[in-house]
N, C-alpha and C positions, 0 to 999 in steps of 0.2 A: 202737448197740444190736444185740445178737446174740440169736438164738433161745435160746441156752443160758442167758441171763440171765433168761428168763421162766419162772416155775414153771408146770408143767402145760401144757395145751393141745397135747399131743403130736400129735393127729390134725390139728389146724389147721396146725401147723408143717409137718408132712409134706406136706399138700396144697399149701401155698404153695411149698415147695421143689420138689416134683414138677412144678408148673406152670412153674417156671424151667428145670428140667433137661430137660423135654420140649418147651420152647419153645411152650407153650400159654398164654401170658400174655394175660389180658384187659386191654384198654387202660385200663379203668376198674374199680376194685374198691372195694366198700363194706364197710369194717370196722365191723360193726354189733354193739354190745355194750352192756350196762347201765353206768351210772356206776360208776367205780372198777374197771372190768374191764381186760383186757389189749389192748383194741382199738388204742389208740395205740401201745403197746409193740410189738405184732405188726406194725403198719404200718411202724414205724421199722426193725424188724429185717428185714422183707421188703425195704424200700428199700435197706438196707445190703447185703443178700445179692445183690440184683439187679446192683449195680455193683461188687461185690467183685472184685478182680483175682486172688485166689488162694483160691477156695472150698475149704472143708475138709470131710472126712467125719468125723463124730464117732464116739466109741466106741460109741454106741448105734445107729449106722447113719444118723443124721440129719445131713445136710449143714448147714453153717453158714458164715457169713462168717469170714474169717481174723482180723479184728480188728487187723491189723498193717499192711496195705497203705495207701498214701496215701488211697485212696478211703474205706476203713473209718475211718481216723483222722479224716478230715474229717467223715464222717457221725456219728462219736461226739460231735463238738463241734457238729454241725448247721450246719456252714459249707461244705458241699459246693457248688460253683458250679452243679451241675446239679440241685440241690434247691430248689424254690420252696415256701415254707410260707405258708399263709393261715389266719388264725384270727380269731375275733370281736374287733372293735375298737369304738371309740366311735362312729364314723360316717364321713362322707365326708372330713373334714379330717384324719383319722388313718388310716393304712393299716397292714397287717401289717408292711411293710418298716420302718416307724417303730418298732414295738414288738418287732421280731425279737430284739434283744439281751435284752430282759426275758423273752421267751418261751423263749429258749435256757436262760437261768438257771432259769426256772420248771420246765421239763421236765427239766433236768439234775439236779434234786433227786430226782425219780423220775417215771417216765412213766405213772403211773396217775392223773393229775390230772383234776379235773372243772372245769366252766365256772365255778362259783361261786368256786372258789379263784383262778382266773385273773383274774376281774373284781375280786376283793378285792386281788390282788397289784398291779394297775395302777390301782386306785382308779376303777373304772368301775361305774356303777349297773346298766347293761345293755350288752350287746354284740350287734352284728350284723356281717355280712360285706357291705359296701356294693358297689355296682356298679363303683366305681373299681378294685376288686381284679381284676375280670374284664378290665377294659380294660388294666391293667398286665400281666396274665398273657398276653394276646394278643401283646403286644410281646415278652415274654420267650420265648415258645414259637416265635416266628418265627425265632429263632436256633438254630443247631445246638448239640448237646451240647458242652460244653467239654472234659470229661475222661472221663465215664462212657459206658457203652453206651446208657443211657437218660436222658432228662430226666424228672424225677419231680416231680409236683405233689401236695403233701400238704395236704389241707383238713381242719383239725381243727374239730370241732363243726359239721359241715356242715349240721345242722338249722337253724343260724342264718343261712343264706344269705338275703339280701334277695331278694324276688321277681324284681326286675330282674337281680340277680346270678345267680340260678338260671337264668333264661332265657338270659343271655349264656353261662353255663357249658354249657348244653344244646347250644348251637351248636358249642362245642369238642368235646363228647363225640360229637356226630353226625359230625363230620369231624375226628377227632383228628390232630394233627401226627405225623409219622413218629417212631418211637422215643421215644414219650412215654407215661408211665404216670400216671394220675390215681388217687390213693389218698384216698378220702373216709372220714373217721372220724366216727362218729355214735353218740349214745346214744338218739336218737329218730328212727328211720328213717321213721316214719309222717308226720313233718313235712316230708319232702322231696317235691318234685314227682314225681308218678307217672312222668312222662316221663324224669326223671333216674334213678329206680329201675330203669326198664326198660332203661337203657343201662349199668348197672353190674352187675358180678358180685358177689353178696353173699357176704361172708365172715362167717359167724355166729360170734360170740365169746361163749362162755358166761361167766357170773359165776364168780369163783374159788370153790372149795369152802372150807369152814371149815378143813380140813386144810392147804390151800395157803396161805391167809392166815396161819395160825399158823406154818407153816414159813418164810414170808417174814419175819415179824416176828422169829423166832428167829435166822435166818441173817443178816439184814441190819441188824437193830436191837438184837440181843442181848436180846430180851425173854424173861424166864423162861417155861418151858413152861406153867405154870398160867395166868399172866397172858395169854400169847399165845392160849390157847384161849378165855379169856373175851372178849378183844377180837375174836377171829374170830367168836364167837357174836353179839356186838353188831353187828359190821360187816355181817353177812349177805351176804358175798360182795363187798363194796365195799372193795377194798384201800386206796384213797385215804382212806376214812373210818377204817380201822384205823390207818393211819400217822398221821393227824391226831390221833387219841385218844392215841397214844403221845407225840407231840410236845407235847401240851398238859399232860402231867403228868411232866416230866422229873425232878422232885425226889421222886418217890414213894419211900417206905420201907416195909418190911414191917410196921411198927407202925401204919401209917395204916389207917383203915377202907376207903379206896379201893384198898388193896393186895390186898384179897380181897373183891370186890363181892358174890360169892355168900354168903360168910360173913357179911358185913354185913347183907344182905337177910334171910337165914335167921334171924339173931339178932333182927332187928327184928320179924319176924313172930312169933317165939316170945314176945317181950316183949308184943306186942299180944295174943296168945292168952292169956297169963297175966295180962294187965291189970296188969303190973308198972310202976306209975307212976314210981317212982324210976329204974328202968332206962331208961324212955322219956325222962325228962327228961335223964338223962346222955347218951343217944344224940342228943337234939336239940342239946345243948350241943356235942357233938363235931361234928355236922353243921354247926352254925353257924360253927365255927372253920375250916372248909374254904373254899377259893376257889370262886368261882361255877362255874367249869368242872367242878370235881370234884363239886360238888353236883349239877350237871346230869347228870354221868356216872352218879351213883348212881341218880338218878330215871329215866334212860333204861334202865338195867339193870333197874330194878324194873318198868318198862313191858314190857320184853321177857319177863321171867319171867311176868307176868300174861298175856301173849299165849299163852305155852306152856301155862300152867295152863288157859286157856280151850280150847285145842286138845285137851288131855288130857281135859277134862271132856266134850268132844263126840266122843271116840273117834278123833280124827284123829292118832293117834300116829305115822303115817308121815311127818307134816310136821314133827315135832320134830327139832331139830338140837342138842339139849343134850348136853354132856359127861355122863359117868356120875354124878358127884356131884350136879349140878343136876337130872338126870333123877330120881334117887331122891327128892330133895326135892319135886319136882313131884308125883310119885306119892303121897307121904305127905300133903303139904299140901292137895292137891286134895280130900281126904276131908272137910275141914271147910268147904269153900266150894262155893257153887252158881254157875252161870254168871251169874245176875243180880248176885251179889255182885262177881264179877270185873269186870263191866261198870261197876259203881259205882266200884270201885277204879281202873280205867283212867281214868275220867272225872276223879276227884279227883287222880290223878297228873299228868294233862295240865294241870289247873288249877294245880297246884303248880309245874310247869315255867313256866307263864305268869307266875306271881307272882315266882318266883326271877329270871327274866330282867328283871323290872321293879323289881328291888331291894327287894322286900318282905323284912323281916327273916326270915332262914332258920330261926331257932329257932321262930318263930311258925308258919311254914309246916309245919315238921316235926312240931311238937306237934299241930297241927290234923289232919294226916294220921294220926298215931299214935292219937289218941283216936277218930277216925272209924273207922279200921281195927279197932281193939280192939272197938268196939261191934258192928261188922259181923261180925267173926269169931265173937264169943261169942254175940251175940244175933240175928244175921241182920238187923240194921237199919243 
């Protein structure tokens, strides 16, 4: 992983590079960011840069790893002998070393993964980092670096450290072996022991902006501009979620209602306002013909629009992240709704999601929503 592969976060990249160049490296760093952020990607790029044999100066003045030397090649495949990786596993009988091939493949797809995806990938109901990991780590760190300048320990989802593991790790952080870097990656720093937090240097990683998410989807997944903006809006800075939504609908065509979620929602609300029963039945039939994931996607988008309508009604316009087309719709549609109506709509949409996930007939769910919203919009009931 190289810094140049990560969209945005320029100031964070420069701070990490500067620490290496000035030889002011903290022995333990905490990459703290929300789910779907670049915290793992930045940690991997930093680890690659630290042991790179031919560091480069980029066109923008930002130094980066070369991506070609033996160290970079091994880091790209996550097989560098001086890199130890620890991640949540099932328990004491299974360690990170056992699942390392699966984790390499998992992160190799993209480095913005979240814990739930990892647990699903290896068929685990829950995961933690058992104390056996710390015991194995002590043995590994007693050896000198094989090839690189530093031995690097990457702990992914560090908030899942078992208490005994955290205490054992604390001893290593208090008396770190020479030329060893600990890179802790977390989405919930508040779950870590205060004593561990006090011995790490925090690297604050912000969520991706909507523009950055849309840019990544366009450049790496060839998602059309309009669709990329809609997904970025729904993902709310979580790039992993945006990528998941793209992968769940690979067969999308422009003729489908899910190809333009805003257009679908706007037409639905217009039909409800006109109380056009024939059009609503037709739309329910169309909704019924979609797969469950697409149905859920449309309902999730509807919930997001209702949230923004609610913010608009309360004057919190600075919190809106809407593209121009959706913003215009929110401005106009908010005139026929009151906050209490929006609360009712959100409640019914959440109930609809509950029913869809439990295999209730989608046409019935959609018609029930349409009739309720029609009465609400026209009669305030």
